[in-house]
C-alpha positions in Angstrom: 321.7 43.8 79.4 318.4 42.0 78.5 316.9 39.3 80.6 318.0 36.5 78.4 321.4 37.8 77.3 324.4 35.6 78.0 327.4 36.9 80.0 330.1 38.3 77.8 332.6 35.5 78.4 330.1 33.0 77.3 329.2 35.0 74.2 332.9 35.1 73.3 333.3 31.4 73.9 330.3 30.6 71.8 331.7 32.8 69.0 335.0 31.0 69.1 333.2 27.6 68.9 331.1 28.8 65.9 334.3 30.1 64.1 336.1 26.8 64.9 333.2 24.7 63.6 333.0 26.9 60.5 336.7 26.5 59.9 336.4 22.7 60.3 333.4 22.6 58.0 335.3 24.6 55.4 338.3 22.3 55.8 336.2 19.2 55.4 334.4 20.7 52.3 337.8 21.6 50.9 339.2 18.2 51.6 336.2 16.5 50.0 336.5 18.8 47.0 340.3 18.0 46.8 339.6 14.3 47.1 336.7 14.4 44.7 338.8 16.2 42.0 341.7 14.0 42.4 339.5 10.9 42.4 337.9 11.9 39.1 341.4 12.3 37.5 342.6 9.1 39.0 339.5 7.2 37.7 340.1 8.6 34.2 343.7 7.3 34.3 342.6 3.9 35.5 340.0 3.7 32.8 342.5 4.6 30.2 345.0 2.0 31.5 342.2 -0.6 31.5 341.4 0.2 27.9 345.0 -0.2 26.9 345.3 -3.5 28.7 343.4 -5.3 25.9 346.1 -4.1 23.5 348.7 -5.9 25.5 346.8 -9.2 25.1 346.7 -8.7 21.3 350.4 -7.9 21.3 351.5 -11.0 23.3 353.3 -12.3 20.2 355.2 -9.0 19.8 357.0 -8.4 23.1 358.6 -5.1 21.9 355.2 -3.6 21.2 353.7 -5.0 24.4 356.6 -3.5 26.4 355.9 0.0 24.9 352.1 -0.3 25.7 352.8 -1.5 29.3 355.1 1.5 29.7 352.2 3.8 28.8 349.9 1.9 31.1 352.5 2.3 33.9 352.4 6.1 33.5 348.7 6.2 34.0 348.6 3.8 36.9 351.4 5.7 38.6 349.4 8.9 38.2 346.3 7.3 39.7 348.4 5.9 42.6 349.9 9.3 43.3 346.5 11.1 43.2 345.0 8.6 45.7 347.9 8.4 48.2 348.5 12.0 49.3 348.1 13.1 53.0 344.6 14.7 52.4 343.3 11.5 50.8 344.7 9.4 53.5 343.2 11.6 56.2 339.7 11.3 54.6 340.1 7.6 54.5 339.8 7.6 58.3 336.3 9.0 58.2 333.3 6.7 58.8 331.4 5.4 55.7 333.3 7.5 53.2 336.7 6.3 54.4 336.3 2.6 53.3 335.1 3.7 49.8 338.3 5.9 49.3 340.5 3.2 50.8 339.2 0.6 48.3 339.9 3.0 45.4 343.5 3.8 46.6 344.2 0.1 47.2 343.1 -0.8 43.6 345.1 2.1 42.2 348.2 1.0 44.1 347.7 -2.6 43.0 347.4 -1.6 39.3 350.5 0.5 39.6 352.4 -2.3 41.2 351.4 -4.8 38.5 352.1 -2.4 35.6 355.3 -1.1 37.0 357.4 -3.5 39.0 355.3 -6.5 37.9 354.8 -6.8 34.1 357.2 -4.2 32.7 360.5 -5.8 33.6 359.2 -9.2 32.5 358.0 -8.0 29.1 361.4 -6.2 28.6 363.2 -9.5 29.1 360.7 -11.2 26.8 361.3 -8.6 24.1 364.9 -9.9 23.8 363.7 -13.5 23.0 362.9 -14.6 19.5 359.5 -16.3 19.5 360.6 -18.8 17.0 363.2 -20.0 19.5 360.4 -21.6 21.5 359.5 -23.9 18.6 360.9 -27.4 18.8 363.6 -28.2 16.2 364.4 -31.7 15.4 362.4 -33.0 18.3 364.2 -30.7 20.8 363.2 -27.4 22.6 365.8 -24.7 23.3 366.1 -24.3 27.0 368.0 -21.0 27.1 364.9 -18.7 26.7 363.3 -20.3 29.7 366.4 -19.8 31.8 366.7 -16.2 30.6 363.3 -15.3 31.9 363.5 -17.1 35.3 364.5 -14.1 37.5 362.2 -11.6 35.9 359.3 -14.0 36.1 359.9 -14.8 39.7 360.2 -11.1 40.6 357.0 -10.3 38.7 355.1 -13.2 40.3 356.1 -12.0 43.8 355.2 -8.4 43.0 351.9 -9.1 41.4 351.0 -11.7 44.1 351.4 -8.9 46.8 349.1 -6.6 44.8 346.5 -9.3 44.4 346.6 -10.1 48.1 346.1 -6.4 48.9 342.9 -6.2 46.8 341.7 -9.5 48.2 341.9 -8.0 51.7 339.5 -5.1 50.9 336.5 -5.4 53.2 333.6 -5.4 50.7 330.9 -5.4 53.3 331.6 -1.7 54.0 331.3 -0.7 50.3 328.5 0.7 48.3 327.1 -1.8 45.8 328.6 -0.2 42.7 332.0 0.0 44.2 331.7 -3.5 45.6 331.0 -4.7 42.0 334.1 -2.9 40.7 336.2 -4.5 43.5 334.9 -7.9 42.6 335.7 -7.4 38.9 339.2 -6.1 39.9 339.8 -9.2 42.0 338.8 -11.5 39.2 341.1 -9.7 36.7 344.0 -9.4 39.0 343.7 -13.0 40.1 343.9 -14.1 36.5 347.0 -11.9 36.0 348.6 -13.2 39.2 347.8 -16.9 38.3 349.3 -16.4 34.8 352.5 -14.8 36.1 352.9 -17.4 38.8 352.5 -20.1 36.2 355.1 -18.6 34.0 357.5 -18.3 36.9 357.0 -21.9 37.8 357.2 -23.1 34.2 360.5 -21.2 33.6 362.1 -23.2 36.4 360.3 -26.5 35.8 360.5 -26.9 32.0 364.3 -26.9 31.7 364.6 -29.3 34.6 362.0 -31.7 33.3 363.4 -31.5 29.7 366.8 -32.7 30.9 368.8 -29.6 31.3 371.0 -31.3 33.9 370.9 -34.8 32.3 368.5 -37.4 30.9 365.2 -38.1 32.6 362.3 -40.6 32.1 358.6 -39.8 32.5 355.7 -42.1 32.4 352.8 -40.6 30.5 349.3 -41.9 31.2 346.5 -41.5 28.7 343.2 -41.4 30.7 340.2 -42.9 29.1 337.0 -40.8 29.9 334.8 -43.6 28.6 335.6 -45.5 31.8 335.5 -43.0 34.6 338.0 -42.6 37.4 338.1 -39.7 39.9 340.8 -37.8 37.9 339.3 -38.5 34.5 339.4 -42.2 33.5 341.4 -45.4 33.6 345.0 -45.0 32.3 344.5 -47.5 29.5 347.5 -46.6 27.3 350.8 -45.2 28.5 354.3 -44.3 27.1 357.7 -43.8 28.5 359.1 -40.4 27.5 362.9 -39.8 27.6 364.2 -36.2 27.8 367.8 -35.0 27.6 369.0 -31.4 26.9 365.6 -30.4 25.6 365.3 -33.4 23.2 362.3 -35.7 23.7 361.6 -39.2 22.4 359.1 -42.0 23.2 361.2 -45.0 24.2 358.6 -47.5 25.4 354.8 -48.2 25.4 352.5 -50.3 27.5 348.8 -50.7 28.4 347.1 -51.1 31.7 345.6 -54.4 30.6 349.1 -55.9 30.5 349.8 -55.1 34.1 349.2 -58.0 36.5 346.8 -57.6 39.4 348.7 -57.4 42.6 347.6 -59.3 45.7 348.2 -56.3 47.9 348.9 -52.5 47.2 352.3 -51.9 45.6 353.1 -49.9 48.8 351.0 -49.2 51.9 348.3 -46.7 51.3 347.5 -43.8 53.6 345.0 -45.2 56.2 342.4 -42.5 55.3 342.7 -43.5 51.6 342.5 -47.2 52.5 339.4 -46.7 54.6 337.5 -44.9 51.7 338.9 -46.7 48.6 340.2 -50.0 49.9 343.4 -51.4 48.4 342.3 -51.3 44.7 344.1 -48.0 43.8 347.4 -49.7 44.6 346.6 -53.1 43.1 345.5 -52.3 39.6 347.1 -49.9 37.1 343.6 -49.1 35.9 342.8 -47.8 39.4 345.7 -45.5 40.2 343.6 -42.5 39.2 340.8 -43.5 41.5 342.0 -41.3 44.4 341.4 -37.6 43.3 344.9 -36.5 44.3 347.6 -36.9 41.7 350.4 -36.9 44.4 348.9 -40.4 45.2 348.4 -41.4 41.6 352.0 -40.5 40.5 353.9 -42.6 43.1 351.5 -45.6 42.6 351.9 -45.6 38.8 355.6 -45.1 39.1 355.9 -48.1 41.5 353.9 -50.3 39.3 356.0 -49.4 36.3 359.2 -50.1 38.2 357.8 -53.4 39.5 357.1 -54.6 35.9 359.9 -52.9 33.9 362.6 -52.4 36.6 362.9 -48.6 35.9 362.4 -45.9 38.4 360.9 -42.9 36.5 361.5 -39.3 37.3 357.9 -38.3 37.2 354.4 -39.2 35.9 352.1 -37.1 33.6 348.5 -37.7 32.7 346.3 -36.3 29.8 343.0 -37.3 28.3 341.6 -37.3 24.7 339.6 -34.1 25.3 342.9 -32.3 26.1 344.4 -33.9 23.0 341.6 -32.5 20.9 342.6 -29.0 22.2 346.2 -29.6 21.2 345.1 -30.6 17.7 343.8 -27.1 17.2 347.4 -26.1 17.3 348.9 -28.9 15.2 346.1 -29.2 12.7 344.8 -32.5 11.4 347.1 -35.5 11.8 347.0 -38.6 9.5 347.4 -41.9 11.5 349.0 -45.1 10.1 345.5 -46.5 9.8 344.6 -43.8 7.3 342.3 -42.0 9.8 342.7 -38.3 10.0 342.7 -37.2 13.6 341.3 -33.6 14.1 340.2 -31.5 17.0 336.6 -32.2 16.0 336.7 -36.0 15.8 339.4 -37.0 18.3 337.1 -37.6 21.3 334.5 -39.6 19.3 337.2 -41.7 17.5 339.4 -42.4 20.6 336.6 -43.0 23.2 333.9 -44.7 21.2 334.5 -45.5 17.5 337.6 -47.6 18.2 335.5 -50.1 20.1 333.1 -50.6 17.2 336.1 -51.1 14.9 338.3 -53.5 17.0 336.9 -56.2 19.3 340.4 -57.3 20.4 342.1 -55.2 23.1 345.5 -55.7 21.5 344.2 -54.1 18.3 342.7 -51.3 20.4 346.0 -50.7 22.2 347.9 -50.6 19.0 345.5 -48.0 17.6 346.0 -45.9 20.7 349.7 -46.3 20.6 349.9 -45.2 16.9 347.7 -42.1 17.7 350.0 -41.2 20.6 353.1 -41.5 18.4 351.5 -39.4 15.7 350.4 -36.6 18.0 353.8 -36.6 19.7 355.6 -36.3 16.4 353.4 -33.4 15.4 354.0 -31.6 18.7 357.8 -32.0 18.5 358.1 -31.1 14.8 357.8 -27.4 15.4 354.9 -27.0 13.1 352.3 -26.3 15.8 351.1 -22.7 16.3 352.8 -21.6 19.6 350.0 -19.3 20.7 347.3 -21.9 19.9 349.4 -24.5 21.8 349.7 -22.3 24.9 346.0 -21.6 24.8 345.2 -25.3 24.4 347.4 -26.3 27.4 345.9 -23.5 29.5 342.4 -24.7 28.8 343.3 -28.3 29.5 345.0 -27.3 32.7 342.0 -25.1 33.9 339.7 -28.1 33.2 342.0 -30.4 35.2 342.7 -32.6 32.2 346.5 -32.4 32.6 348.4 -33.6 35.7 352.1 -33.7 36.6 353.9 -35.4 39.5 357.7 -35.4 40.0 359.7 -37.9 41.9 362.2 -35.1 42.6 361.4 -33.0 45.6 362.7 -29.7 44.2 360.4 -30.1 41.1 357.4 -31.2 43.2 357.9 -28.1 45.4 357.5 -25.9 42.3 354.4 -27.8 41.3 352.8 -27.6 44.7 349.5 -25.6 45.0 349.0 -25.6 41.2 346.0 -27.2 39.4 348.3 -29.5 37.4 349.7 -31.0 40.6 346.2 -32.5 41.1 345.6 -31.5 44.8 342.4 -32.2 46.7 339.7 -29.4 46.4 341.0 -26.3 48.1 339.1 -24.0 50.5 340.4 -20.6 51.6 339.1 -17.0 52.4 337.8 -16.6 48.8 336.4 -20.0 47.6 334.8 -23.1 49.2 335.4 -26.0 46.9 333.3 -29.2 46.7 334.6 -32.4 44.9 332.4 -34.6 42.8 334.4 -37.6 41.7 333.0 -40.4 39.5 334.2 -44.0 39.1 333.0 -46.6 36.8 331.6 -49.8 38.4 330.6 -51.5 35.2 334.0 -52.5 34.0 333.2 -51.2 30.5 333.2 -48.1 28.3 329.6 -47.0 29.1 330.6 -43.7 30.5 330.9 -42.2 27.0 327.1 -42.3 27.1 326.6 -41.0 30.6 326.1 -37.3 31.5 326.5 -35.6 34.9 325.0 -32.3 35.9 326.1 -30.7 39.1 324.6 -27.5 40.7 325.8 -25.7 43.8 324.5 -22.6 45.5 323.7 -20.9 48.8 320.3 -21.7 50.5 321.0 -19.3 53.3 324.0 -17.0 53.4 325.3 -14.3 55.7 328.3 -12.2 54.6 330.9 -11.8 57.3 334.1 -10.2 56.3 335.9 -9.7 53.1 334.8 -12.5 50.7 333.7 -14.8 53.5 330.3 -16.0 54.6 328.4 -18.4 56.8 325.3 -20.3 56.0 324.0 -23.4 54.3 324.9 -24.5 50.8 323.1 -27.0 48.6 324.9 -29.4 46.2 323.0 -31.4 43.7 324.5 -34.2 41.5 322.4 -35.8 38.7 323.5 -38.7 36.6 321.8 -40.0 33.5 322.4 -43.0 31.2 321.9 -41.8 27.6 322.8 -45.1 25.9 320.7 -46.5 23.1 317.6 -48.4 24.4 318.5 -51.2 22.0 321.8 -52.3 23.7 322.4 -54.9 21.0 323.7 -52.1 18.8 326.6 -51.6 21.3 329.8 -53.8 21.2 330.2 -56.2 24.1 333.4 -54.5 25.1 331.4 -51.3 25.6 328.6 -52.9 27.7 330.9 -55.4 29.4 328.2 -58.0 28.6 327.5 -58.6 32.3 331.1 -59.7 33.0 331.1 -57.8 36.3 327.5 -58.3 37.3 325.9 -55.3 35.7 323.1 -55.9 33.1 324.4 -55.0 29.6 323.4 -51.4 28.7 323.2 -50.4 32.3 325.9 -48.3 33.9 327.2 -48.5 37.5 328.8 -45.4 39.0 330.4 -45.0 42.4 330.5 -41.3 43.4 332.8 -39.7 46.0 331.6 -36.3 47.2 334.2 -34.2 49.0 332.8 -31.5 51.3 334.9 -28.3 51.7 337.1 -28.1 54.7 335.2 -26.8 57.7 331.8 -27.8 56.2 329.3 -30.0 58.2 326.8 -32.2 56.5 323.2 -31.3 57.5 321.3 -33.7 55.2 321.9 -36.1 52.3 319.3 -37.7 50.1 319.5 -40.0 47.1 316.5 -40.3 44.7 317.0 -44.1 44.6 316.4 -44.3 48.3 319.8 -45.8 49.0 322.2 -44.6 51.7 325.7 -43.3 51.8 329.1 -44.4 53.0 332.2 -42.3 53.4 335.1 -41.2 55.6 337.5 -38.4 56.2 340.3 -37.4 53.8 342.7 -34.7 54.9 340.1 -32.9 57.0 337.4 -33.2 54.4 334.3 -35.2 54.9 333.7 -37.7 52.1 330.4 -39.2 51.2 330.1 -42.2 48.8 327.2 -43.8 47.0 326.5 -46.0 44.0 323.8 -45.8 41.4 323.0 -48.3 38.6 321.1 -46.8 35.7 319.5 -48.5 32.7 319.4 -46.6 29.4 317.1 -43.6 29.9 317.3 -43.7 33.7 318.6 -41.0 35.9 319.3 -40.4 39.6 320.0 -37.3 41.8 321.8 -36.9 45.1 321.4 -33.7 47.1 323.5 -32.5 50.0 322.8 -29.7 52.5 326.0 -28.5 53.9 326.4 -26.0 56.8 329.2 -23.6 57.5 329.3 -22.4 61.1 332.6 -20.6 60.7 333.3 -18.0 58.0 334.4 -19.6 54.7 335.1 -18.4 51.1 331.7 -17.2 49.9 332.4 -18.3 46.3 331.2 -21.8 45.9 333.2 -24.0 43.4 332.9 -27.6 42.3 335.8 -29.7 41.1 334.2 -32.5 39.1 335.8 -35.5 37.3 336.6 -34.3 33.7 334.1 -36.1 31.5 332.9 -35.9 27.9 329.3 -35.0 28.9 329.6 -33.0 32.1 328.1 -29.7 33.3 328.7 -27.7 36.5 326.5 -24.7 37.5 327.8 -22.4 40.2 326.4 -19.1 41.5 326.9 -16.1 39.1 327.5 -13.9 42.2 328.9 -14.9 45.5 326.8 -14.7 48.6 323.3 -14.2 47.0 
């Protein structure tokens, strides 16, 4: 034996270790090859399914064809799910670094399979049995049976898809390579859209028959918000109608205007102390101010109580819509000729209803009559059955996404269905995905000058540290800029538009009271206003609220800037809910935590 030779037992042990390590290495290489091969095939199937998804969108008016396409998509997603869920794949998911990448892929494959299989397929199969023409109003009535028929399938689909969306949302993106992180982000966006759409369908299938009087007649107060005189939710509810529904039939049975409601000496019912502290009693004393609080579950009861106080009728709910949303609906109905001879179109509705009418009529009674005739004409067109159903759904979806349509029900079972939806008009939400600011504008001029005002809002991270999932900590900056674009020669504007100094504001100038809601959990670090003025505020449902007023002459502008700090992890996607206006712009980060 040489001087440096190891004892035989040790040589044997060393050999065993080398063999064991070799076997392990071969097993790992084999596993990686297995996973890699299956991953390539799974990716091909997912890409194929993604390409076919666009066909489903084009076939939305042909449920039978859409059902066949979804069945083919389901085959591919099922294959991708099977390829990424075997024991070898699951074992490799436990490895450091590589494991999270594979886990993300398998989670997305499982989510796609869930959506295509148990989610959409049964729903489309039910839809294929429904004649699309059955959804068109006939003689002012909508058939309710198709909505009832789809209720169970829609509810099951919403639950199934919601679970799949939640699974993808829980993927820890901080552990992923940048390209895969981008894919997960895109998947989250697409799946969220599918989930939101299915959830909306499930709610609508329950809510529409109920609201249209499936169980007996109902009455709804419809408010037409005027964006030329800002309120937090859009504008003052200048004109309004009472809509009666019964067994799917709809008819306007009464009309009124906010100007004809008496000013109350005290709120129609006691306001929430937090609301009272920020807004005073005015939202409950003037019909024009019921949309001042940016929460429609406050607006609805206030408007309902004021209507009951004047007309002696308790309504079953309150709806609100603005002329911009009406212009979207006119894309579906086509041009409408008014009794005045005017032709109302999607292109001229906003200009005609929010500005031209005040140049034409100086008397408010004449203005109200014009608005009433326009409302009657649009309603008649919508209930005649001539509107394009696909274009109508697209218009309603756009109006809802822009927060131009709101619904409140006096019936608890209906309000529960509306809860957590945009049309319910909640306060800005913050969760693990998004942090939402609120920028709510209110006219202080007592006029229609806001048709000429523009607002530009920008939000973004100044410093940002990703934490887990789609959450982050850091400091965000919110900037709100207002500008008065009215003609310098104010004599060209009607007195009703400028208010002629009736409320202490120089004719041509515009006074705006702004309410800025910070996301839940946010702390104000600094606030500045270009005019040098200060801020008021309060707390509303765990959200800090900052208030300020600016008065701008034609051509003037003012900017407020807020630095907001998040000590605890919050949704890294910054969002702004801003009062729906005619001339408004919101700029948010293209990415998330940049």
